[in-house]
A tleap script that builds the chain and sets N, CA, C and O, in Angstrom:
source leaprc.protein.ff14SB
mol = sequence {
  NMET GLN ALA LYS GLN ASP LYS GLN LEU LYS
  MET GLN GLU ARG LYS THR ASN ASN ASN LYS
  GLY LYS PRO LEU GLU GLU MET PHE ALA TYR
  ILE ASP GLU TYR GLY ASN LEU SER SER SER
  PRO PRO GLY THR LYS PRO LYS ALA SER GLU
  THR LYS GLU ARG LEU LEU PRO TYR GLN GLN
  ASP ASP THR ASP THR ARG PHE GLN GLY THR
  VAL ALA PHE PHE ILE GLU ALA LYS GLY TYR
  GLY PHE ILE THR GLN ASP GLY THR ARG GLU
  ASN ILE PHE VAL HIE ALA ASN GLN LEU LYS
  GLN PRO ILE LYS GLU LYS ASP LEU VAL THR
  PHE GLU LYS GLU LYS THR PRO LYS GLY TYR
  SER ALA ILE ASN VAL ILE LYS ILE ASN CSER
}
set mol.1.N position { 123.101 84.412 55.043 }
set mol.1.CA position { 124.284 84.418 55.840 }
set mol.1.C position { 124.095 85.267 57.112 }
set mol.1.O position { 124.496 84.871 58.207 }
set mol.2.N position { 123.476 86.437 56.933 }
set mol.2.CA position { 123.222 87.336 58.063 }
set mol.2.C position { 122.292 86.668 59.072 }
set mol.2.O position { 122.511 86.785 60.277 }
set mol.3.N position { 121.272 85.982 58.608 }
set mol.3.CA position { 120.323 85.304 59.493 }
set mol.3.C position { 121.028 84.234 60.316 }
set mol.3.O position { 120.723 84.050 61.494 }
set mol.4.N position { 121.961 83.539 59.703 }
set mol.4.CA position { 122.703 82.493 60.404 }
set mol.4.C position { 123.568 83.101 61.522 }
set mol.4.O position { 123.670 82.536 62.610 }
set mol.5.N position { 124.181 84.245 61.245 }
set mol.5.CA position { 124.997 84.921 62.254 }
set mol.5.C position { 124.123 85.433 63.406 }
set mol.5.O position { 124.493 85.306 64.573 }
set mol.6.N position { 122.964 86.012 63.073 }
set mol.6.CA position { 122.020 86.489 64.101 }
set mol.6.C position { 121.582 85.345 65.000 }
set mol.6.O position { 121.517 85.483 66.222 }
set mol.7.N position { 121.287 84.222 64.381 }
set mol.7.CA position { 120.866 83.047 65.140 }
set mol.7.C position { 121.981 82.587 66.072 }
set mol.7.O position { 121.730 82.236 67.225 }
set mol.8.N position { 123.213 82.591 65.569 }
set mol.8.CA position { 124.365 82.173 66.359 }
set mol.8.C position { 124.573 83.129 67.541 }
set mol.8.O position { 124.883 82.683 68.646 }
set mol.9.N position { 124.403 84.455 67.315 }
set mol.9.CA position { 124.550 85.457 68.375 }
set mol.9.C position { 123.476 85.272 69.459 }
set mol.9.O position { 123.771 85.328 70.652 }
set mol.10.N position { 122.263 85.057 69.035 }
set mol.10.CA position { 121.169 84.850 69.992 }
set mol.10.C position { 121.407 83.605 70.840 }
set mol.10.O position { 121.164 83.612 72.046 }
set mol.11.N position { 121.881 82.543 70.207 }
set mol.11.CA position { 122.154 81.313 70.932 }
set mol.11.C position { 123.271 81.530 71.958 }
set mol.11.O position { 123.190 81.041 73.085 }
set mol.12.N position { 124.304 82.262 71.562 }
set mol.12.CA position { 125.410 82.553 72.475 }
set mol.12.C position { 124.927 83.423 73.646 }
set mol.12.O position { 125.338 83.210 74.787 }
set mol.13.N position { 124.067 84.388 73.366 }
set mol.13.CA position { 123.526 85.266 74.404 }
set mol.13.C position { 122.672 84.474 75.409 }
set mol.13.O position { 122.752 84.710 76.615 }
set mol.14.N position { 121.866 83.546 74.911 }
set mol.14.CA position { 121.059 82.702 75.800 }
set mol.14.C position { 121.938 81.860 76.715 }
set mol.14.O position { 121.603 81.657 77.882 }
set mol.15.N position { 123.040 81.375 76.203 }
set mol.15.CA position { 123.949 80.555 77.009 }
set mol.15.C position { 124.593 81.382 78.119 }
set mol.15.O position { 124.739 80.901 79.243 }
set mol.16.N position { 124.980 82.621 77.816 }
set mol.16.CA position { 125.649 83.450 78.819 }
set mol.16.C position { 124.665 84.001 79.856 }
set mol.16.O position { 125.048 84.188 81.011 }
set mol.17.N position { 123.423 84.263 79.483 }
set mol.17.CA position { 122.423 84.813 80.404 }
set mol.17.C position { 121.503 83.734 80.963 }
set mol.17.O position { 120.352 83.999 81.310 }
set mol.18.N position { 122.014 82.548 81.042 }
set mol.18.CA position { 121.244 81.403 81.510 }
set mol.18.C position { 120.942 81.539 83.003 }
set mol.18.O position { 121.848 81.811 83.791 }
set mol.19.N position { 119.677 81.351 83.404 }
set mol.19.CA position { 119.287 81.420 84.812 }
set mol.19.C position { 119.320 80.060 85.490 }
set mol.19.O position { 118.978 79.946 86.667 }
set mol.20.N position { 119.716 79.058 84.779 }
set mol.20.CA position { 119.774 77.730 85.379 }
set mol.20.C position { 120.885 77.697 86.411 }
set mol.20.O position { 121.881 78.412 86.292 }
set mol.21.N position { 120.712 76.878 87.408 }
set mol.21.CA position { 121.741 76.727 88.415 }
set mol.21.C position { 121.516 77.563 89.658 }
set mol.21.O position { 122.288 77.459 90.611 }
set mol.22.N position { 120.454 78.412 89.679 }
set mol.22.CA position { 120.141 79.165 90.888 }
set mol.22.C position { 119.623 78.205 91.945 }
set mol.22.O position { 118.936 77.235 91.625 }
set mol.23.N position { 119.945 78.470 93.184 }
set mol.23.CA position { 119.391 77.620 94.243 }
set mol.23.C position { 117.868 77.782 94.308 }
set mol.23.O position { 117.333 78.834 93.958 }
set mol.24.N position { 117.199 76.759 94.746 }
set mol.24.CA position { 115.748 76.744 94.816 }
set mol.24.C position { 115.216 77.897 95.670 }
set mol.24.O position { 114.200 78.501 95.328 }
set mol.25.N position { 115.894 78.204 96.774 }
set mol.25.CA position { 115.436 79.255 97.674 }
set mol.25.C position { 115.396 80.618 96.993 }
set mol.25.O position { 114.544 81.446 97.317 }
set mol.26.N position { 116.308 80.860 96.053 }
set mol.26.CA position { 116.336 82.141 95.348 }
set mol.26.C position { 115.195 82.262 94.339 }
set mol.26.O position { 114.847 83.370 93.932 }
set mol.27.N position { 114.623 81.163 93.943 }
set mol.27.CA position { 113.540 81.199 92.966 }
set mol.27.C position { 112.166 81.316 93.604 }
set mol.27.O position { 111.180 81.528 92.898 }
set mol.28.N position { 112.076 81.181 94.936 }
set mol.28.CA position { 110.797 81.291 95.623 }
set mol.28.C position { 110.345 82.740 95.689 }
set mol.28.O position { 111.166 83.652 95.793 }
set mol.29.N position { 109.057 82.944 95.630 }
set mol.29.CA position { 108.453 84.258 95.847 }
set mol.29.C position { 107.331 84.055 96.855 }
set mol.29.O position { 106.573 83.089 96.765 }
set mol.30.N position { 107.228 84.952 97.797 }
set mol.30.CA position { 106.198 84.880 98.836 }
set mol.30.C position { 105.271 86.068 98.689 }
set mol.30.O position { 105.641 87.087 98.105 }
set mol.31.N position { 104.076 85.938 99.216 }
set mol.31.CA position { 103.106 87.021 99.196 }
set mol.31.C position { 102.866 87.451 100.639 }
set mol.31.O position { 102.538 86.626 101.491 }
set mol.32.N position { 103.029 88.752 100.913 }
set mol.32.CA position { 102.826 89.242 102.273 }
set mol.32.C position { 101.346 89.487 102.541 }
set mol.32.O position { 100.505 89.221 101.682 }
set mol.33.N position { 101.025 89.994 103.734 }
set mol.33.CA position { 99.632 90.183 104.142 }
set mol.33.C position { 98.896 91.227 103.323 }
set mol.33.O position { 97.666 91.277 103.354 }
set mol.34.N position { 99.633 92.076 102.581 }
set mol.34.CA position { 99.010 93.112 101.761 }
set mol.34.C position { 98.883 92.697 100.298 }
set mol.34.O position { 98.370 93.458 99.476 }
set mol.35.N position { 99.348 91.495 99.974 }
set mol.35.CA position { 99.264 91.004 98.604 }
set mol.35.C position { 100.470 91.368 97.756 }
set mol.35.O position { 100.432 91.202 96.537 }
set mol.36.N position { 101.535 91.859 98.369 }
set mol.36.CA position { 102.752 92.208 97.639 }
set mol.36.C position { 103.687 91.012 97.577 }
set mol.36.O position { 103.726 90.195 98.498 }
set mol.37.N position { 104.445 90.910 96.477 }
set mol.37.CA position { 105.442 89.853 96.352 }
set mol.37.C position { 106.646 90.196 97.216 }
set mol.37.O position { 107.036 91.359 97.322 }
set mol.38.N position { 107.222 89.191 97.821 }
set mol.38.CA position { 108.371 89.378 98.703 }
set mol.38.C position { 109.284 88.172 98.567 }
set mol.38.O position { 108.824 87.064 98.293 }
set mol.39.N position { 110.577 88.390 98.758 }
set mol.39.CA position { 111.505 87.260 98.717 }
set mol.39.C position { 111.723 86.685 100.108 }
set mol.39.O position { 112.413 85.677 100.261 }
set mol.40.N position { 111.138 87.317 101.125 }
set mol.40.CA position { 111.265 86.842 102.511 }
set mol.40.C position { 110.084 85.955 102.872 }
set mol.40.O position { 108.940 86.314 102.591 }
set mol.41.N position { 110.333 84.813 103.487 }
set mol.41.CA position { 109.222 83.951 103.895 }
set mol.41.C position { 108.410 84.599 105.021 }
set mol.41.O position { 108.924 85.467 105.727 }
set mol.42.N position { 107.156 84.192 105.195 }
set mol.42.CA position { 106.327 84.748 106.259 }
set mol.42.C position { 106.989 84.531 107.621 }
set mol.42.O position { 107.611 83.497 107.860 }
set mol.43.N position { 106.849 85.507 108.498 }
set mol.43.CA position { 107.400 85.386 109.833 }
set mol.43.C position { 108.825 85.879 109.952 }
set mol.43.O position { 109.373 85.913 111.054 }
set mol.44.N position { 109.444 86.266 108.837 }
set mol.44.CA position { 110.781 86.835 108.899 }
set mol.44.C position { 110.705 88.304 108.535 }
set mol.44.O position { 109.759 88.745 107.882 }
set mol.45.N position { 111.694 89.049 108.955 }
set mol.45.CA position { 111.718 90.471 108.675 }
set mol.45.C position { 112.101 90.685 107.205 }
set mol.45.O position { 113.125 90.168 106.759 }
set mol.46.N position { 111.290 91.443 106.442 }
set mol.46.CA position { 111.633 91.658 105.036 }
set mol.46.C position { 112.867 92.545 104.894 }
set mol.46.O position { 113.230 93.291 105.804 }
set mol.47.N position { 113.493 92.442 103.739 }
set mol.47.CA position { 114.671 93.257 103.457 }
set mol.47.C position { 114.265 94.731 103.418 }
set mol.47.O position { 113.112 95.053 103.131 }
set mol.48.N position { 115.205 95.616 103.706 }
set mol.48.CA position { 114.913 97.054 103.732 }
set mol.48.C position { 114.369 97.534 102.394 }
set mol.48.O position { 113.529 98.434 102.359 }
set mol.49.N position { 114.829 96.957 101.303 }
set mol.49.CA position { 114.365 97.371 99.976 }
set mol.49.C position { 112.918 96.954 99.730 }
set mol.49.O position { 112.264 97.511 98.848 }
set mol.50.N position { 112.407 95.995 100.482 }
set mol.50.CA position { 111.049 95.508 100.276 }
set mol.50.C position { 110.026 96.171 101.188 }
set mol.50.O position { 108.824 96.006 100.980 }
set mol.51.N position { 110.468 96.907 102.180 }
set mol.51.CA position { 109.532 97.477 103.133 }
set mol.51.C position { 108.981 98.782 102.593 }
set mol.51.O position { 109.683 99.790 102.518 }
set mol.52.N position { 107.739 98.745 102.227 }
set mol.52.CA position { 107.013 99.927 101.789 }
set mol.52.C position { 105.799 100.038 102.686 }
set mol.52.O position { 105.038 99.081 102.829 }
set mol.53.N position { 105.615 101.179 103.279 }
set mol.53.CA position { 104.443 101.373 104.127 }
set mol.53.C position { 103.251 101.565 103.207 }
set mol.53.O position { 103.180 102.548 102.469 }
set mol.54.N position { 102.339 100.651 103.249 }
set mol.54.CA position { 101.195 100.690 102.359 }
set mol.54.C position { 99.940 100.684 103.207 }
set mol.54.O position { 99.631 99.682 103.852 }
set mol.55.N position { 99.217 101.786 103.213 }
set mol.55.CA position { 98.010 101.895 104.015 }
set mol.55.C position { 96.791 101.827 103.121 }
set mol.55.O position { 96.659 102.605 102.176 }
set mol.56.N position { 95.923 100.922 103.413 }
set mol.56.CA position { 94.659 100.804 102.716 }
set mol.56.C position { 93.593 101.495 103.554 }
set mol.56.O position { 93.781 101.655 104.760 }
set mol.57.N position { 92.474 101.912 102.953 }
set mol.57.CA position { 91.453 102.619 103.726 }
set mol.57.C position { 90.993 101.868 104.963 }
set mol.57.O position { 90.818 102.487 106.013 }
set mol.58.N position { 90.791 100.553 104.882 }
set mol.58.CA position { 90.298 99.834 106.050 }
set mol.58.C position { 91.347 99.736 107.147 }
set mol.58.O position { 91.001 99.566 108.316 }
set mol.59.N position { 92.626 99.841 106.792 }
set mol.59.CA position { 93.669 99.796 107.815 }
set mol.59.C position { 93.706 101.097 108.595 }
set mol.59.O position { 93.961 101.086 109.799 }
set mol.60.N position { 93.460 102.211 107.937 }
set mol.60.CA position { 93.449 103.493 108.618 }
set mol.60.C position { 92.295 103.557 109.612 }
set mol.60.O position { 92.425 104.164 110.674 }
set mol.61.N position { 91.176 102.939 109.277 }
set mol.61.CA position { 90.000 102.970 110.134 }
set mol.61.C position { 90.193 102.190 111.423 }
set mol.61.O position { 89.542 102.494 112.422 }
set mol.62.N position { 91.072 101.190 111.427 }
set mol.62.CA position { 91.224 100.323 112.592 }
set mol.62.C position { 91.756 101.057 113.821 }
set mol.62.O position { 91.685 100.528 114.930 }
set mol.63.N position { 92.285 102.263 113.642 }
set mol.63.CA position { 92.813 102.994 114.787 }
set mol.63.C position { 91.684 103.601 115.613 }
set mol.63.O position { 91.844 103.781 116.820 }
set mol.64.N position { 90.565 103.918 115.004 }
set mol.64.CA position { 89.414 104.471 115.718 }
set mol.64.C position { 88.540 103.336 116.220 }
set mol.64.O position { 88.628 102.206 115.738 }
set mol.65.N position { 87.689 103.651 117.201 }
set mol.65.CA position { 86.809 102.612 117.702 }
set mol.65.C position { 85.383 102.788 117.203 }
set mol.65.O position { 84.694 101.795 116.968 }
set mol.66.N position { 84.921 104.023 117.035 }
set mol.66.CA position { 83.555 104.268 116.550 }
set mol.66.C position { 83.612 104.961 115.203 }
set mol.66.O position { 84.478 105.798 114.947 }
set mol.67.N position { 82.670 104.594 114.350 }
set mol.67.CA position { 82.585 105.158 113.015 }
set mol.67.C position { 81.194 105.708 112.796 }
set mol.67.O position { 80.254 105.373 113.517 }
set mol.68.N position { 81.074 106.556 111.792 }
set mol.68.CA position { 79.788 107.149 111.477 }
set mol.68.C position { 79.439 106.789 110.044 }
set mol.68.O position { 80.317 106.655 109.193 }
set mol.69.N position { 78.141 106.635 109.786 }
set mol.69.CA position { 77.713 106.302 108.440 }
set mol.69.C position { 76.226 106.495 108.254 }
set mol.69.O position { 75.513 106.919 109.164 }
set mol.70.N position { 75.776 106.174 107.059 }
set mol.70.CA position { 74.369 106.293 106.685 }
set mol.70.C position { 73.856 104.917 106.291 }
set mol.70.O position { 74.539 104.169 105.591 }
set mol.71.N position { 72.658 104.587 106.741 }
set mol.71.CA position { 72.063 103.292 106.401 }
set mol.71.C position { 71.707 103.314 104.915 }
set mol.71.O position { 70.845 104.085 104.494 }
set mol.72.N position { 72.364 102.475 104.128 }
set mol.72.CA position { 72.103 102.400 102.694 }
set mol.72.C position { 70.757 101.723 102.455 }
set mol.72.O position { 69.930 102.219 101.691 }
set mol.73.N position { 70.547 100.596 103.110 }
set mol.73.CA position { 69.242 99.944 103.120 }
set mol.73.C position { 69.192 98.973 104.273 }
set mol.73.O position { 70.221 98.497 104.754 }
set mol.74.N position { 67.986 98.688 104.709 }
set mol.74.CA position { 67.791 97.731 105.797 }
set mol.74.C position { 66.473 97.012 105.560 }
set mol.74.O position { 65.430 97.653 105.431 }
set mol.75.N position { 66.509 95.688 105.501 }
set mol.75.CA position { 65.311 94.878 105.267 }
set mol.75.C position { 64.857 94.342 106.623 }
set mol.75.O position { 65.446 93.404 107.161 }
set mol.76.N position { 63.808 94.944 107.164 }
set mol.76.CA position { 63.333 94.548 108.492 }
set mol.76.C position { 62.891 93.099 108.534 }
set mol.76.O position { 63.170 92.399 109.508 }
set mol.77.N position { 62.197 92.626 107.484 }
set mol.77.CA position { 61.677 91.264 107.466 }
set mol.77.C position { 62.809 90.226 107.562 }
set mol.77.O position { 62.638 89.171 108.173 }
set mol.78.N position { 63.944 90.529 106.963 }
set mol.78.CA position { 65.069 89.588 106.989 }
set mol.78.C position { 66.069 89.924 108.096 }
set mol.78.O position { 66.866 89.072 108.486 }
set mol.79.N position { 66.034 91.153 108.602 }
set mol.79.CA position { 66.877 91.524 109.730 }
set mol.79.C position { 68.306 91.881 109.396 }
set mol.79.O position { 69.189 91.718 110.239 }
set mol.80.N position { 68.566 92.365 108.185 }
set mol.80.CA position { 69.923 92.788 107.838 }
set mol.80.C position { 69.897 93.920 106.831 }
set mol.80.O position { 68.865 94.215 106.228 }
set mol.81.N position { 71.049 94.548 106.660 }
set mol.81.CA position { 71.191 95.628 105.696 }
set mol.81.C position { 72.647 96.040 105.596 }
set mol.81.O position { 73.546 95.296 105.988 }
set mol.82.N position { 72.867 97.237 105.065 }
set mol.82.CA position { 74.217 97.754 104.897 }
set mol.82.C position { 74.275 99.219 105.295 }
set mol.82.O position { 73.333 99.983 105.083 }
set mol.83.N position { 75.407 99.587 105.877 }
set mol.83.CA position { 75.689 100.964 106.255 }
set mol.83.C position { 76.846 101.438 105.390 }
set mol.83.O position { 77.856 100.744 105.264 }
set mol.84.N position { 76.702 102.628 104.787 }
set mol.84.CA position { 77.790 103.221 104.020 }
set mol.84.C position { 78.586 104.106 104.966 }
set mol.84.O position { 78.076 105.101 105.482 }
set mol.85.N position { 79.840 103.734 105.187 }
set mol.85.CA position { 80.690 104.456 106.129 }
set mol.85.C position { 81.088 105.801 105.548 }
set mol.85.O position { 81.489 105.887 104.387 }
set mol.86.N position { 80.978 106.863 106.359 }
set mol.86.CA position { 81.403 108.197 105.939 }
set mol.86.C position { 82.911 108.198 105.730 }
set mol.86.O position { 83.645 107.520 106.449 }
set mol.87.N position { 83.360 108.948 104.759 }
set mol.87.CA position { 84.801 109.057 104.490 }
set mol.87.C position { 85.278 108.020 103.499 }
set mol.87.O position { 85.751 108.380 102.421 }
set mol.88.N position { 85.169 106.740 103.827 }
set mol.88.CA position { 85.682 105.690 102.941 }
set mol.88.C position { 84.641 105.223 101.931 }
set mol.88.O position { 84.993 104.621 100.917 }
set mol.89.N position { 83.373 105.490 102.192 }
set mol.89.CA position { 82.248 105.055 101.340 }
set mol.89.C position { 82.172 103.531 101.262 }
set mol.89.O position { 81.589 102.987 100.325 }
set mol.90.N position { 82.748 102.853 102.222 }
set mol.90.CA position { 82.743 101.393 102.282 }
set mol.90.C position { 81.387 100.912 102.804 }
set mol.90.O position { 80.846 101.496 103.743 }
set mol.91.N position { 80.838 99.860 102.209 }
set mol.91.CA position { 79.577 99.289 102.676 }
set mol.91.C position { 79.868 98.242 103.745 }
set mol.91.O position { 80.632 97.303 103.520 }
set mol.92.N position { 79.251 98.415 104.909 }
set mol.92.CA position { 79.460 97.539 106.052 }
set mol.92.C position { 78.152 96.798 106.331 }
set mol.92.O position { 77.093 97.416 106.441 }
set mol.93.N position { 78.232 95.485 106.444 }
set mol.93.CA position { 77.066 94.653 106.742 }
set mol.93.C position { 76.590 94.923 108.164 }
set mol.93.O position { 77.403 95.112 109.069 }
set mol.94.N position { 75.277 94.940 108.359 }
set mol.94.CA position { 74.717 95.102 109.701 }
set mol.94.C position { 73.570 94.111 109.885 }
set mol.94.O position { 72.746 93.934 108.988 }
set mol.95.N position { 73.521 93.468 111.052 }
set mol.95.CA position { 72.462 92.511 111.378 }
set mol.95.C position { 71.609 93.091 112.493 }
set mol.95.O position { 72.104 93.848 113.328 }
set mol.96.N position { 70.335 92.741 112.510 }
set mol.96.CA position { 69.393 93.268 113.500 }
set mol.96.C position { 69.832 92.987 114.931 }
set mol.96.O position { 69.508 93.768 115.826 }
set mol.97.N position { 70.553 91.907 115.178 }
set mol.97.CA position { 71.020 91.577 116.527 }
set mol.97.C position { 72.014 92.607 117.067 }
set mol.97.O position { 72.217 92.683 118.278 }
set mol.98.N position { 72.630 93.392 116.198 }
set mol.98.CA position { 73.638 94.363 116.617 }
set mol.98.C position { 73.085 95.776 116.780 }
set mol.98.O position { 73.842 96.718 117.015 }
set mol.99.N position { 71.761 95.926 116.656 }
set mol.99.CA position { 71.144 97.247 116.761 }
set mol.99.C position { 70.752 97.554 118.196 }
set mol.99.O position { 70.210 96.702 118.901 }
set mol.100.N position { 71.030 98.779 118.621 }
set mol.100.CA position { 70.595 99.237 119.943 }
set mol.100.C position { 69.177 99.798 119.862 }
set mol.100.O position { 68.454 99.809 120.859 }
set mol.101.N position { 68.780 100.262 118.675 }
set mol.101.CA position { 67.435 100.791 118.419 }
set mol.101.C position { 67.101 100.563 116.946 }
set mol.101.O position { 68.007 100.378 116.134 }
set mol.102.N position { 65.816 100.572 116.590 }
set mol.102.CA position { 65.436 100.313 115.193 }
set mol.102.C position { 66.024 101.358 114.237 }
set mol.102.O position { 66.120 102.537 114.574 }
set mol.103.N position { 66.409 100.911 113.055 }
set mol.103.CA position { 66.933 101.821 112.032 }
set mol.103.C position { 66.168 101.625 110.738 }
set mol.103.O position { 65.515 100.602 110.530 }
set mol.104.N position { 66.260 102.628 109.867 }
set mol.104.CA position { 65.671 102.528 108.530 }
set mol.104.C position { 66.601 103.216 107.540 }
set mol.104.O position { 67.591 103.831 107.938 }
set mol.105.N position { 66.289 103.115 106.259 }
set mol.105.CA position { 67.124 103.686 105.215 }
set mol.105.C position { 67.343 105.183 105.437 }
set mol.105.O position { 66.424 105.898 105.835 }
set mol.106.N position { 68.559 105.647 105.178 }
set mol.106.CA position { 69.004 107.038 105.275 }
set mol.106.C position { 69.157 107.555 106.702 }
set mol.106.O position { 69.356 108.755 106.890 }
set mol.107.N position { 69.072 106.689 107.715 }
set mol.107.CA position { 69.341 107.099 109.092 }
set mol.107.C position { 70.851 107.267 109.278 }
set mol.107.O position { 71.645 106.505 108.725 }
set mol.108.N position { 71.231 108.272 110.061 }
set mol.108.CA position { 72.634 108.434 110.433 }
set mol.108.C position { 72.888 107.586 111.666 }
set mol.108.O position { 72.098 107.599 112.610 }
set mol.109.N position { 74.000 106.842 111.658 }
set mol.109.CA position { 74.307 105.930 112.758 }
set mol.109.C position { 75.786 106.002 113.108 }
set mol.109.O position { 76.612 106.417 112.296 }
set mol.110.N position { 76.106 105.590 114.337 }
set mol.110.CA position { 77.488 105.338 114.722 }
set mol.110.C position { 77.591 103.854 115.012 }
set mol.110.O position { 76.613 103.219 115.406 }
set mol.111.N position { 78.789 103.300 114.813 }
set mol.111.CA position { 78.960 101.861 114.971 }
set mol.111.C position { 80.423 101.522 115.173 }
set mol.111.O position { 81.307 102.346 114.942 }
set mol.112.N position { 80.661 100.305 115.603 }
set mol.112.CA position { 81.999 99.743 115.671 }
set mol.112.C position { 82.085 98.678 114.586 }
set mol.112.O position { 81.065 98.146 114.148 }
set mol.113.N position { 83.311 98.366 114.151 }
set mol.113.CA position { 83.478 97.352 113.111 }
set mol.113.C position { 84.126 96.121 113.695 }
set mol.113.O position { 84.987 96.199 114.572 }
set mol.114.N position { 83.686 94.962 113.180 }
set mol.114.CA position { 84.242 93.685 113.577 }
set mol.114.C position { 84.648 92.946 112.305 }
set mol.114.O position { 83.861 92.854 111.363 }
set mol.115.N position { 85.862 92.423 112.274 }
set mol.115.CA position { 86.357 91.685 111.100 }
set mol.115.C position { 85.726 90.303 111.087 }
set mol.115.O position { 85.770 89.588 112.089 }
set mol.116.N position { 85.143 89.926 109.964 }
set mol.116.CA position { 84.553 88.604 109.781 }
set mol.116.C position { 85.208 87.972 108.556 }
set mol.116.O position { 85.909 88.659 107.813 }
set mol.117.N position { 84.992 86.672 108.332 }
set mol.117.CA position { 85.586 86.040 107.143 }
set mol.117.C position { 85.130 86.663 105.825 }
set mol.117.O position { 85.844 86.582 104.826 }
set mol.118.N position { 83.957 87.278 105.813 }
set mol.118.CA position { 83.441 87.873 104.577 }
set mol.118.C position { 83.693 89.373 104.485 }
set mol.118.O position { 83.276 90.002 103.512 }
set mol.119.N position { 84.352 89.953 105.456 }
set mol.119.CA position { 84.598 91.401 105.455 }
set mol.119.C position { 84.245 91.975 106.813 }
set mol.119.O position { 84.252 91.265 107.819 }
set mol.120.N position { 83.939 93.256 106.838 }
set mol.120.CA position { 83.586 93.891 108.105 }
set mol.120.C position { 82.084 93.828 108.353 }
set mol.120.O position { 81.275 93.810 107.426 }
set mol.121.N position { 81.743 93.795 109.634 }
set mol.121.CA position { 80.359 93.793 110.072 }
set mol.121.C position { 80.213 94.874 111.129 }
set mol.121.O position { 81.091 95.040 111.975 }
set mol.122.N position { 79.104 95.614 111.085 }
set mol.122.CA position { 78.864 96.677 112.063 }
set mol.122.C position { 78.302 96.062 113.343 }
set mol.122.O position { 77.418 95.206 113.299 }
set mol.123.N position { 78.829 96.514 114.486 }
set mol.123.CA position { 78.319 96.060 115.773 }
set mol.123.C position { 78.053 97.289 116.639 }
set mol.123.O position { 78.579 98.371 116.380 }
set mol.124.N position { 77.236 97.108 117.664 }
set mol.124.CA position { 76.865 98.208 118.576 }
set mol.124.C position { 76.399 99.435 117.792 }
set mol.124.O position { 76.909 100.537 117.990 }
set mol.125.N position { 75.431 99.235 116.908 }
set mol.125.CA position { 74.930 100.303 116.051 }
set mol.125.C position { 73.958 101.181 116.831 }
set mol.125.O position { 72.991 100.690 117.414 }
set mol.126.N position { 74.227 102.478 116.835 }
set mol.126.CA position { 73.370 103.439 117.538 }
set mol.126.C position { 72.916 104.508 116.549 }
set mol.126.O position { 73.732 105.084 115.829 }
set mol.127.N position { 71.621 104.767 116.517 }
set mol.127.CA position { 71.043 105.774 115.641 }
set mol.127.C position { 71.355 107.155 116.212 }
set mol.127.O position { 71.224 107.377 117.416 }
set mol.128.N position { 71.771 108.089 115.340 }
set mol.128.CA position { 72.050 109.461 115.755 }
set mol.128.C position { 70.760 110.258 115.602 }
set mol.128.O position { 70.155 110.266 114.529 }
set mol.129.N position { 70.343 110.921 116.662 }
set mol.129.CA position { 69.131 111.745 116.595 }
set mol.129.C position { 69.413 112.968 115.752 }
set mol.129.O position { 70.309 113.755 116.058 }
set mol.130.N position { 68.641 113.124 114.684 }
set mol.130.CA position { 68.851 114.301 113.820 }
set mol.130.C position { 67.536 114.950 113.473 }
set mol.130.O position { 67.512 115.951 112.757 }
savepdb mol mol.pdb
quit
């Protein structure tokens, strides 16, 4: 008898808390440029409750023009390698065409970053005399 009453209560609760009938626009969820869910479509100003200033390490770096790092490795025969950026420890791709002078592993360098489809790439790489 108790089970039957519980079942009846649950059924009544489902009927009262029914989400059916919401307009389609209210059921949409959008993803902003930072990967957060938002109820505002792209190109519109998000609601005040949704605006959170979220800074990622690569966004903070975009304010500077030159960065410093250490060459993690560089393969001369293939003409590419990676630079570990100081501070963020981010690995940045570097190609031989972007070098102002020859580099090798563990050299200190300064560089600018360029956004590519695969991530950041170091450009205008200059070896620091040490």
